[in-house]
C-alpha positions in Angstrom: 94.6 -11.7 -174.4 94.5 -8.3 -172.5 95.9 -6.2 -175.1 94.7 -4.1 -178.0 96.3 -2.6 -181.1 95.0 0.5 -182.6 94.9 0.3 -186.4 93.3 3.5 -187.3 91.7 6.8 -185.9 89.5 9.3 -187.6 91.6 12.0 -186.2 94.6 13.0 -188.2 98.0 12.8 -186.5 99.2 10.7 -183.7 97.1 10.8 -180.5 99.1 8.7 -177.9 97.1 9.8 -174.9 93.8 8.4 -176.4 95.3 5.2 -177.9 97.4 4.3 -174.9 94.8 2.5 -172.8 94.0 0.0 -175.6 97.5 -1.4 -175.2 97.0 -2.4 -171.6 94.7 -4.4 -169.5 91.2 -2.9 -169.3 88.8 -5.3 -167.5 86.1 -3.4 -165.5 87.3 -4.7 -162.1 90.7 -3.1 -162.8 89.3 0.4 -163.2 86.9 -0.2 -160.2 89.9 -0.9 -158.0 92.0 1.8 -159.5 89.3 4.4 -158.9 88.1 3.3 -155.4 91.4 2.4 -153.7 92.9 5.8 -153.8 89.8 7.2 -152.1 90.0 4.5 -149.5 93.6 5.3 -148.7 92.8 9.0 -148.7 89.9 8.9 -146.3 91.1 6.0 -144.0 94.9 6.6 -143.8 95.1 10.1 -144.9 92.4 11.3 -142.6 94.2 10.0 -139.5 96.3 13.1 -138.7 93.2 15.2 -138.9 91.2 12.8 -137.0 93.8 12.8 -134.1 93.6 16.6 -133.9 89.9 16.7 -133.8 89.6 13.8 -131.3 92.3 15.4 -129.1 90.4 18.8 -129.1 87.0 17.0 -128.3 88.4 14.8 -125.4 87.1 17.3 -122.8 83.7 17.2 -124.4 84.2 20.5 -126.4 82.2 20.7 -129.7 84.5 21.0 -132.7 84.0 24.6 -134.0 83.1 24.9 -137.7 83.4 27.4 -140.3 81.6 26.9 -143.6 81.1 23.3 -142.7 84.9 22.8 -142.3 86.8 22.6 -139.0 87.6 26.0 -137.8 91.3 25.6 -136.9 91.7 29.2 -135.7 88.9 28.7 -133.1 90.5 25.4 -132.0 93.9 27.1 -131.4 95.5 25.6 -134.3 97.4 27.6 -137.0 95.2 27.8 -140.1 98.3 27.0 -142.2 98.8 23.8 -140.3 95.0 23.1 -140.8 95.4 23.5 -144.6 98.3 20.9 -144.4 96.0 18.4 -142.6 93.4 18.9 -145.3 95.7 18.5 -148.2 97.7 15.6 -146.9 95.1 12.9 -147.8 95.5 14.0 -151.5 99.2 13.4 -151.5 98.5 9.8 -150.5 95.8 9.5 -153.2 98.3 10.8 -155.8 101.0 8.2 -154.9 98.3 5.4 -154.5 97.0 5.9 -158.1 100.6 6.4 -159.5 101.6 3.1 -158.0 98.5 1.1 -159.2 98.7 1.9 -162.9 101.4 -0.7 -163.8 100.2 -3.7 -161.7 96.5 -3.1 -162.7 96.8 -2.2 -166.4 100.3 -3.2 -167.4 101.0 0.3 -168.5 103.3 3.1 -167.3 102.2 6.0 -165.1 103.2 8.5 -167.9 100.7 6.8 -170.3 97.9 8.2 -168.1 99.6 11.6 -168.3 100.1 11.9 -172.1 100.2 8.5 -173.6 103.7 7.5 -172.4 105.7 10.5 -173.6 108.0 12.6 -171.3 106.0 14.8 -169.0 105.6 18.2 -170.7 106.5 20.3 -167.6 106.8 23.5 -169.7 103.1 23.2 -170.7 102.1 22.7 -167.0 104.0 25.7 -166.0 102.8 27.9 -168.8 99.2 26.9 -168.2 99.5 27.7 -164.4 101.1 31.2 -165.1 98.4 32.1 -167.7 95.5 31.0 -165.3 97.1 33.0 -162.4 97.3 36.1 -164.6 93.7 35.9 -165.7 92.6 35.2 -162.1 94.5 38.1 -160.9 92.9 40.4 -163.4 89.4 39.1 -162.5 90.2 39.6 -158.7 91.5 43.2 -159.3 88.4 44.0 -161.4 86.2 42.5 -158.6 87.9 44.4 -155.8 87.8 47.8 -157.8 84.2 47.4 -158.8 82.9 46.4 -155.4 85.5 47.4 -152.8 83.0 47.2 -150.0 82.7 43.4 -150.5 86.3 42.6 -149.9 88.2 43.0 -146.6 92.0 42.9 -146.4 92.3 39.9 -144.4 95.9 39.1 -144.0 99.2 41.0 -144.7 101.3 39.2 -142.1 104.3 36.9 -142.8 101.8 33.9 -142.4 100.8 34.7 -146.0 104.3 33.8 -147.1 104.0 30.4 -145.3 100.5 30.0 -146.9 101.9 30.5 -150.3 104.7 28.1 -149.8 102.3 25.3 -148.5 99.9 26.0 -151.4 102.8 25.7 -154.1 104.1 22.5 -152.5 100.9 20.7 -151.6 98.1 21.9 -153.9 99.7 20.6 -157.1 99.4 17.1 -155.6 95.7 17.6 -155.0 95.1 19.0 -158.4 97.3 16.4 -160.2 95.4 13.5 -158.4 92.1 14.8 -159.5 93.2 15.3 -163.1 94.9 12.0 -163.2 91.7 10.3 -161.9 89.2 12.1 -164.1 90.9 13.5 -167.1 93.6 10.7 -167.3 92.5 7.4 -165.9 88.8 7.5 -166.2 88.7 9.3 -169.5 91.0 6.8 -171.0 88.9 3.9 -169.6 85.7 5.5 -170.9 87.3 5.8 -174.3 87.9 2.2 -174.4 84.3 1.6 -173.5 82.7 4.2 -175.9 85.3 4.2 -178.8 84.7 8.0 -179.0 85.9 11.2 -177.5 82.7 13.1 -176.6 81.2 10.6 -174.1 84.3 10.5 -171.9 84.3 14.3 -171.9 80.7 14.5 -170.8 80.8 11.6 -168.2 84.1 12.6 -166.5 82.9 16.2 -166.2 79.7 15.1 -164.5 81.6 12.8 -162.2 84.0 15.6 -161.4 81.2 17.9 -160.4 79.4 15.2 -158.3 82.7 14.6 -156.4 82.3 18.1 -155.0 78.7 17.5 -153.7 79.8 17.7 -150.1 81.7 20.9 -150.5 80.4 23.6 -148.1 79.6 25.9 -151.1 77.0 23.3 -152.3 75.4 23.2 -148.9 75.2 27.0 -148.7 74.2 27.9 -152.2 72.4 24.8 -153.3 73.1 21.7 -155.5 71.6 23.2 -158.7 73.5 26.5 -158.2 77.0 25.0 -157.6 77.4 21.7 -159.1 76.9 23.0 -162.7 80.0 25.2 -161.9 82.0 22.2 -160.9 80.9 20.3 -164.1 81.7 23.3 -166.2 85.2 23.4 -164.7 85.6 19.7 -165.5 84.4 20.3 -169.0 87.1 23.0 -169.5 89.9 20.6 -168.2 88.4 17.8 -170.4 88.6 20.1 -173.5 92.1 21.0 -172.7 93.1 17.2 -172.3 91.6 16.1 -175.6 92.8 19.0 -177.7 96.3 18.7 -176.2 96.4 15.0 -176.1 97.5 15.0 -172.4 96.6 16.3 -169.0 99.5 18.6 -168.4 97.6 21.9 -169.2 94.7 20.7 -167.1 97.0 20.0 -164.1 98.6 23.4 -164.4 95.4 25.4 -164.6 93.7 23.4 -161.9 96.6 23.7 -159.4 96.9 27.4 -160.3 93.2 28.0 -159.6 93.2 26.3 -156.2 96.5 27.8 -155.1 95.3 31.4 -156.2 92.2 31.0 -154.3 93.9 29.7 -151.2 96.5 32.6 -151.1 94.6 35.6 -152.5 90.9 35.3 -151.7 88.6 33.3 -149.3 85.2 33.4 -147.9 83.2 31.9 -145.1 82.0 29.0 -147.1 85.1 28.1 -148.9 86.2 24.5 -148.9 89.8 25.6 -148.0 89.6 27.9 -145.0 92.9 29.8 -145.3 94.3 33.1 -144.0 94.2 34.5 -147.6 95.0 38.1 -148.6 91.4 39.1 -149.1 88.1 37.9 -147.6 85.1 38.2 -149.9 82.1 39.0 -147.7 79.2 38.3 -150.1 79.2 35.5 -152.7 77.2 35.9 -155.9 77.4 32.4 -157.4 75.9 33.2 -160.9 78.1 36.2 -161.3 81.1 34.1 -160.4 80.0 31.4 -162.8 79.8 34.1 -165.5 83.2 35.2 -164.7 84.6 31.7 -164.7 83.0 31.1 -168.1 84.6 34.2 -169.5 88.0 33.4 -167.9 87.8 29.9 -169.3 87.1 31.0 -172.9 90.0 33.4 -172.8 92.2 30.7 -171.4 91.3 28.1 -174.0 91.7 30.6 -176.9 95.3 31.5 -175.5 96.2 27.8 -175.3 94.8 27.1 -178.7 96.8 30.0 -180.3 100.1 29.0 -178.5 99.8 25.3 -179.2 98.3 25.6 -182.6 95.3 23.4 -182.1 93.4 23.0 -185.4 91.6 19.6 -185.5 88.5 20.1 -183.4 87.4 16.5 -184.2 89.6 15.6 -181.1 86.6 16.6 -179.2 84.1 14.3 -180.8 85.5 11.9 -183.3 85.5 8.0 -182.9 88.4 5.9 -181.9 88.8 2.5 -183.7 90.4 -0.5 -181.9 90.7 -4.0 -183.4 90.6 -6.5 -180.4 88.7 -7.0 -177.2 90.7 -5.8 -174.2 89.9 -8.6 -171.8 88.1 -11.9 -171.7 85.3 -12.3 -169.2 84.3 -9.2 -167.3 85.8 -6.7 -169.6 85.0 -3.0 -170.2 84.8 -3.9 -173.9 84.2 -7.3 -175.8 83.7 -8.4 -179.2 
C-alpha cells in the first residue's frame, strides 16, 4: 500500500497541512521527480525566450553586457521591464509544473500542499503581503532619512507604473513556486521522513538558502555573508508555515518582499535589475541583515497576535503515523 493514516499527534488540534502527506504516495523517487522536473522545465523551456534575446544580441560578435552578474538589458537596448518579464517567465512554468505533478505523483490534491486540502485562505495571503509592505516601507523611509546620500531617486517616469503592474502580476508566481516547493512540498516530505517538525524547518531553510548561491549578491559580498541571510528568510517562512498550518502567509510575505524591492529600491548587484524608484549606492549586508531580523520579528509577532497562535509545539513536536508510506524505495518504512 502507498497510504498512511494519522492516528495521533502530540500537537493539540487539527493540523491538516502536516498530516496530509501521510495520506498520499511518498516513495523517494516521487519527491525526487517532483523537486527536479520543475527546475528542468524552468531552465530548459522557460529560459528559451531569454536565450533567444541574448543569442540575437550576440550574433554580430558583441559581448553581452552585464550588471551585477545579470544581463544589462538597458545596455542591450531592451526595455528593463521586458527584461524583468524574461527573468520571471521561467518561474511561471515552474509553478504550473509542480502544481500539475502533485496528483499523478502523490495521489493528493494541489491544495494539500498549500494547507492540507482546505480552501486557499486568500485573506491570509493578502493580509500578510500588506503587513510586510508596510513594514518594508517604514524601513526604507528610515534608511533614506538616516542616510540620504546613499540613495538616488532613480525613476519617476511612467515606466514605474508598468514595473509595478509586472511585479504584481508575475512575482507572486515566483514567490508561490518557491514556497510551494520548499515550505509546502519538501517540508511535507521531510515530515514523513523525520516524523517531527523541527527537522523539516531546518533542512528546508538551508536548502532555500543554498538555492540562491548563484545570486549576484553572493558573488559580490561573499557566501558566508549572504547565504545566512537567505537561510534566515527561509526560517521565517518555515515558522509561519508551521504555526499557521499552511503556506499562505509565507507566500504573501515572500511575494510582497520581492515586489517591493523590484518597484521601490534596487542596487547594482541586485538579482532583479529593475528601474525602481530608488537606487541604493552602497550596500551594508550585515546592517541589512539586522534590519531584516527586526522586521521579521515584528512581522511574526503581528501574525501571532492576529491569528492567535498559542501552541509553540507546532515548531518542534513529533508527528505520529501508523503505516509505511510505500513498499520498496520509500521515504519511510517499518
